[in-house]
Every structure is written in C-alpha cells, then in structure tokens.
N, C-alpha and C positions, 0 to 999 in steps of 0.2 A: 123335745123335752127329755129330761132324765127318766121320768117315769114311763114315758112311751118307749124309749130305747131299752130300758130294763125289761119291759114286758116282751118286746120283740126278741131280745136275747133269750129269755126264758122259753119262748114258744117256737123258736126257729133255730136253724143251724146256719152258722156263718163261718167262713174261713178267715175273714178279715174285718176288723172293727176300726173305723177311722172316727176319732172323737175329739172334741174340744175338751179342755180341762174343766172349765167352769160352766155349769148350767144354773139356771135360776133355782132349780129344785134338787140339785145334787152335783156330784163330781164325776168327771170322766174316768178318773182312776178307779172309782167304784164299779163303773161299767166294765172296765178292763178286768177287775177282779171277778165279777159275775161271769164274764165270758170265759175266763180261764178255769173257773170252778166247774162250769157246766159243759165246756167244749175244749178239753185239753188239746193242745196243738194249734188252736186258733191264734192268729197274730193280731196285734193292735198297733196302730199309729196314733200318737197323741199330739195334737196341735195346740200350742199354747203360747201366750205372750209372757207367762210367768217365768221368772228367773229360775234356772236349774237348781239352785240351792234352796228354793222355797220349801217350806215345811210340808207341803202336801205331796210333793214328789219324793218318794223314797225308793230305795233299791228293790223293794219287793213288788213294785209295779212293773210287770214285764211288758214294756212297750217301747218302741222306738219313738223318740221325742223330736218334734219339729217346732222350734221356736218361730214365732212370727216376727217379721216376714220371713218366709222360707224360700229356698230355691226350688222352683217348680220341677226342674229336671231331676233333682235329688228326690223329691217327693214321688214323682212318677216312677222312678227307678225302685224306690222302696215298696210301692204298691205292686209293681211287677214281680219283684223278688218275693214278696209275701205270698203272692198268688201262684208262684211258679209250680207248686206241688199239685195244683188243680184249680179249677174254676169255682167261684163261690156257689154254694147251694142256693143262696137267695141274696138279693141285694135290696137295700132300702135306705132312705134318708131319715134321720131322727133328729 
C-alpha cells in the first residue's frame, strides 16, 4: 500500500524505488517525491499503464517510466544501471 511504502521510505535507506503509479491510497509519484526529498541521489522506476501525457505525470517527477506491458530486458537493464553505484542498503516489497 502507499501508506506502508511511505513509512518504509521514511524509516529506511534505499538506492532504488520501483513503484506502480496508482495505489488505492495514494500515488507512486508521491512516493518518488518522498524518496527524493529524504534520500537525494536515490533512483526510481515507475511502472504504469497510464498514457505519458496524463495529468499526474509531470516533468518534476524524476523517474524512468515503464509503460505496461514493458520489455523485461529493458527493465532489467534499467535496474542494473540504477544500482551500478552500489548495492541497495535494504530491499522490500510494498
């Protein structure tokens, strides 16, 4: 859930956030904003079926976007590139 993920971001350190855009209780773009504010340099990958011109996705959300369905090889390469600077301090699913 959004609330669980936001608490994890507040209480832990992560190098990479992989998030869906839409949660029942919030937006993945807000998780990206929270991560960027508390952990400068952290990367984010946004998975969404929403059209790129949608009103929720604006240029101030610093994340690489993967529309669904996406190419697994491209996604795997983006994860590897994002983590190239070091391994994550902690990992979890939210």
